[in-house]
C-alpha positions as CSV (number, residue, x, y, z in Angstrom):
1,M,202.4,92.3,68.3
2,S,199.2,92.1,66.3
3,R,196.0,91.2,67.8
4,R,196.1,88.0,65.5
5,E,199.3,87.2,67.0
6,L,198.2,87.8,70.9
7,V,194.7,85.3,70.2
8,L,197.1,82.7,68.4
9,S,199.8,83.0,71.1
10,E,197.4,82.2,74.1
11,I,196.1,79.4,72.0
12,G,199.5,77.8,72.0
13,Y,201.0,79.1,68.2
14,R,203.5,81.6,68.0
15,P,205.8,82.5,65.3
16,L,209.0,80.5,65.2
17,W,211.0,83.5,64.4
18,K,211.2,87.0,64.1
19,L,213.0,90.2,62.6
20,R,215.6,90.8,65.0
21,A,214.0,94.5,65.2
22,A,210.9,93.0,66.2
23,A,209.6,94.0,69.6
24,V,208.7,90.3,71.4
25,T,205.8,90.4,73.6
26,T,205.3,87.2,75.8
27,P,202.0,85.5,75.9
28,S,201.8,86.3,79.6
29,A,200.4,89.8,78.1
30,L,197.2,88.5,77.4
31,P,195.3,86.9,80.5
32,L,192.9,83.9,79.3
33,D,189.8,85.8,80.3
34,T,190.9,89.6,78.4
35,P,188.3,90.2,75.8
36,V,189.6,90.7,72.3
37,N,187.9,92.4,69.7
38,L,189.3,90.7,66.5
39,P,188.7,91.9,62.6
40,K,187.3,88.8,60.1
41,L,190.8,86.7,59.7
42,Q,191.6,84.1,57.3
43,V,193.5,81.4,58.5
44,T,196.8,80.8,56.3
45,T,199.0,78.1,56.2
46,A,201.5,79.6,58.3
47,V,199.3,79.2,61.2
48,S,197.5,76.0,59.9
49,P,199.3,72.8,59.7
50,I,196.8,71.2,58.1
51,Q,196.1,71.0,54.1
52,P,193.3,71.2,52.3
53,Q,190.8,68.5,52.1
54,P,187.8,68.6,49.7
55,I,184.4,68.4,51.1
56,S,183.1,65.6,49.2
57,E,186.1,63.4,50.1
58,A,186.2,64.4,53.4
59,L,182.8,63.2,54.0
60,D,183.2,60.1,51.8
61,N,185.5,59.3,54.4
62,S,184.2,60.2,57.4
63,V,182.9,57.7,60.5
64,Q,179.4,57.0,59.9
65,A,177.4,56.6,63.0
66,P,173.7,55.6,63.5
67,A,170.9,57.7,62.3
68,P,169.4,59.8,65.1
69,P,168.6,58.2,68.3
70,Y,166.6,60.8,69.8
71,E,163.0,60.4,70.3
72,N,160.5,62.3,72.2
73,P,159.3,60.5,75.6
74,V,156.1,60.0,75.2
75,T,155.0,62.5,77.6
76,A,155.9,65.1,75.4
77,T,154.2,67.7,73.9
78,P,155.4,68.3,69.8
79,I,157.2,71.5,69.4
80,T,156.2,74.4,67.7
81,D,159.0,76.8,67.5
82,W,161.5,78.6,69.7
83,D,159.2,80.3,71.6
84,D,157.4,77.6,72.5
85,L,161.2,75.2,72.8
86,Q,161.9,78.0,75.8
87,Q,158.3,77.7,77.4
88,Q,158.4,73.6,77.5
89,I,162.1,73.7,79.1
90,N,160.8,76.0,81.5
91,A,158.0,74.3,82.1
92,C,160.0,70.7,82.2
93,Q,160.2,68.4,85.4
94,Q,161.2,65.4,83.9
95,C,164.4,65.0,86.1
96,Q,165.9,65.9,89.6
97,L,167.7,68.8,88.0
98,A,164.3,71.0,87.8
99,G,164.7,71.6,91.7
100,T,168.2,72.5,91.9
101,R,168.8,75.0,88.8
102,T,168.5,78.9,88.8
103,N,167.7,79.4,85.0
104,I,167.1,77.0,82.0
105,V,170.4,77.3,79.6
106,V,168.9,77.1,75.9
107,G,171.0,78.5,73.7
108,R,172.3,81.3,71.8
109,G,173.5,82.7,68.6
110,N,172.1,82.5,65.0
111,Q,169.0,80.3,64.9
112,K,169.9,79.3,61.2
113,A,173.7,79.1,61.6
114,R,175.7,77.3,59.7
115,L,177.8,76.1,62.6
116,L,176.3,74.2,65.5
117,L,178.4,73.7,68.6
118,I,177.0,71.3,71.3
119,G,178.5,71.4,74.8
120,E,177.7,69.3,77.8
121,A,175.9,71.0,80.5
122,P,175.6,74.4,81.6
123,G,178.0,75.5,84.8
124,E,178.0,78.0,87.6
125,Q,177.7,80.9,85.2
126,E,175.9,79.6,82.8
127,D,173.4,79.0,85.4
128,R,173.7,82.1,86.7
129,H,173.0,84.3,83.4
130,G,170.5,81.2,81.3
131,L,173.2,81.5,78.6
132,P,175.8,78.6,77.3
133,F,179.1,79.4,77.2
134,V,179.6,82.5,79.1
135,G,183.0,83.5,81.4
136,K,186.2,82.2,80.9
137,A,186.0,79.4,79.0
138,G,183.0,81.1,77.0
139,Q,185.9,83.9,76.4
140,L,188.4,81.5,75.1
141,L,185.8,79.9,72.8
142,E,185.0,83.0,71.6
143,N,189.0,84.2,71.1
144,M,189.5,80.7,69.4
145,L,186.6,81.0,66.7
146,A,187.7,84.8,66.1
147,A,191.2,84.0,65.1
148,A,190.3,81.1,62.9
149,G,187.4,83.5,61.3
150,I,184.2,82.3,62.9
151,D,181.8,85.5,63.1
152,S,180.0,83.7,66.7
153,E,177.4,86.2,65.7
154,R,176.2,84.9,62.0
155,E,177.9,81.6,61.6
156,V,177.2,80.1,65.1
157,Y,174.8,78.5,67.4
158,I,175.7,77.5,70.9
159,C,173.8,74.5,73.1
160,N,174.0,71.7,75.4
161,L,173.1,68.3,75.8
162,L,171.2,69.6,79.2
163,K,169.3,72.7,79.8
164,C,170.0,72.4,83.6
165,R,172.8,72.5,85.4
166,P,173.9,69.5,87.3
167,P,174.6,70.7,90.9
168,G,178.3,71.3,91.6
169,N,179.1,70.9,88.0
170,R,178.9,67.1,87.9
171,N,178.8,64.9,84.8
172,P,175.8,64.8,83.3
173,A,173.8,61.5,84.3
174,P,172.2,59.0,81.5
175,D,169.2,59.5,82.4
176,E,169.3,63.0,82.5
177,I,170.7,63.3,78.8
178,S,167.7,60.7,78.0
179,K,165.0,63.3,79.5
180,C,166.7,66.4,77.5
181,S,167.5,64.6,74.4
182,H,164.4,65.5,72.6
183,F,165.2,69.3,73.3
184,L,168.4,69.3,71.8
185,Q,167.2,67.1,68.4
186,W,165.0,69.6,68.0
187,Q,167.3,72.3,67.8
188,I,169.6,70.4,65.7
189,D,166.8,70.1,63.2
190,A,165.4,73.6,63.5
191,V,169.0,75.6,62.8
192,Q,169.8,72.7,60.3
193,P,173.5,73.4,60.3
194,E,176.0,72.4,58.1
195,L,178.4,71.2,60.5
196,I,178.0,70.0,64.1
197,V,181.0,70.2,66.7
198,A,180.9,68.4,69.8
199,V,182.8,69.9,72.6
200,G,184.5,67.7,75.5
201,R,184.0,64.3,75.9
202,F,179.9,63.7,77.1
203,A,179.4,66.0,74.1
204,A,180.7,63.6,71.6
205,Q,180.3,60.3,72.8
206,S,176.9,61.0,73.6
207,L,175.8,62.4,70.0
208,L,177.8,59.6,68.5
209,Q,176.9,57.0,70.8
210,E,180.2,56.2,71.3
211,Q,182.3,55.4,74.2
212,A,185.6,55.5,72.7
213,S,187.9,58.5,74.2
214,L,188.5,62.7,73.2
215,S,191.9,61.8,71.4
216,S,190.3,58.8,69.2
217,L,187.4,60.7,68.3
218,R,188.7,63.7,67.3
219,G,190.5,63.9,64.1
220,K,188.0,62.6,62.2
221,L,184.8,63.5,60.5
222,H,181.6,61.5,61.9
223,Q,178.3,61.8,60.6
224,Y,174.7,62.3,62.8
225,G,172.1,61.6,60.7
226,R,172.5,63.9,57.8
227,Y,174.7,66.3,59.8
228,P,178.7,65.6,59.2
229,V,180.3,66.3,63.3
230,L,183.6,67.2,64.5
231,V,184.5,66.8,67.9
232,S,187.3,68.8,70.0
233,F,188.1,69.8,73.7
234,H,185.8,71.7,75.8
235,P,187.5,75.2,76.5
236,A,186.8,74.8,80.1
237,Y,188.9,71.8,79.6
238,L,191.8,73.9,78.1
239,L,191.6,76.1,80.6
240,R,192.7,73.6,83.1
241,S,195.2,71.9,80.3
242,P,197.0,74.8,78.2
243,G,199.3,72.2,76.3
244,E,196.3,70.9,74.1
245,K,195.3,74.5,72.8
246,A,197.3,73.5,70.0
247,K,195.6,70.5,69.5
248,A,192.4,72.4,69.7
249,W,193.4,75.1,67.0
250,Q,194.2,72.3,64.7
251,D,190.7,71.5,65.1
252,W,189.1,74.6,64.4
253,C,190.9,75.2,61.5
254,R,189.4,72.1,60.3
255,V,186.1,73.8,60.7
256,R,186.8,76.6,59.2
257,Q,188.5,74.9,56.4
258,L,185.2,72.8,56.3
259,L,182.8,75.9,56.0
260,N,184.9,77.4,53.2
261,Q,184.4,74.9,51.0
262,K,180.7,74.6,51.5
């Protein structure tokens, strides 16, 4: 089985048939946290059920969200550049998370990326390393990006709604999201992505100012200000619910499709 087939097996897609002479390797041969270094791959209709849709048509049919609701709090100093962003987040004491964090988690990736991924909050490993989406969830995300032919180093910037870990990985509180929102808004406008992907329910609902379920938000092209937005599952959820990986693969095929049409 090729590297590509191994990753597709991991995320729930396997060939419907094989030649009798072909050796069969079960998906269990590739643990979820096994690093996979893949060549640049092109998504084909053989593994994706999604039919191409012109980007102009997709945007015309997008679900329009309000203009960006985030505004800098009165006490915030204007952010001048990425170094200043790092310093301001490090000095921030606006909520209780400043007293329980180990490290701030600003983001990682290309600061002028085509694709911006937004999660909800750092977890234990992110808090320890000061980087978003590390550990098993981060490896699964990297594998899905690679299988979809998306270069995570050149094409992607990754950040979270919150820049500090909520104790015990609890859900972000509304006031914590609000007090961190001007940092996220600055990142969005600094990156100026062609497409945003909100991963997880909290990220999607907060960004789009929606209370709808994740399942109802998926599969639609939303709009955050002037930025098109897709919604998908958080990779940590996929580790707990592997049966949803096939749906996530559909989302990432759609992402690649829209980027290809830009």
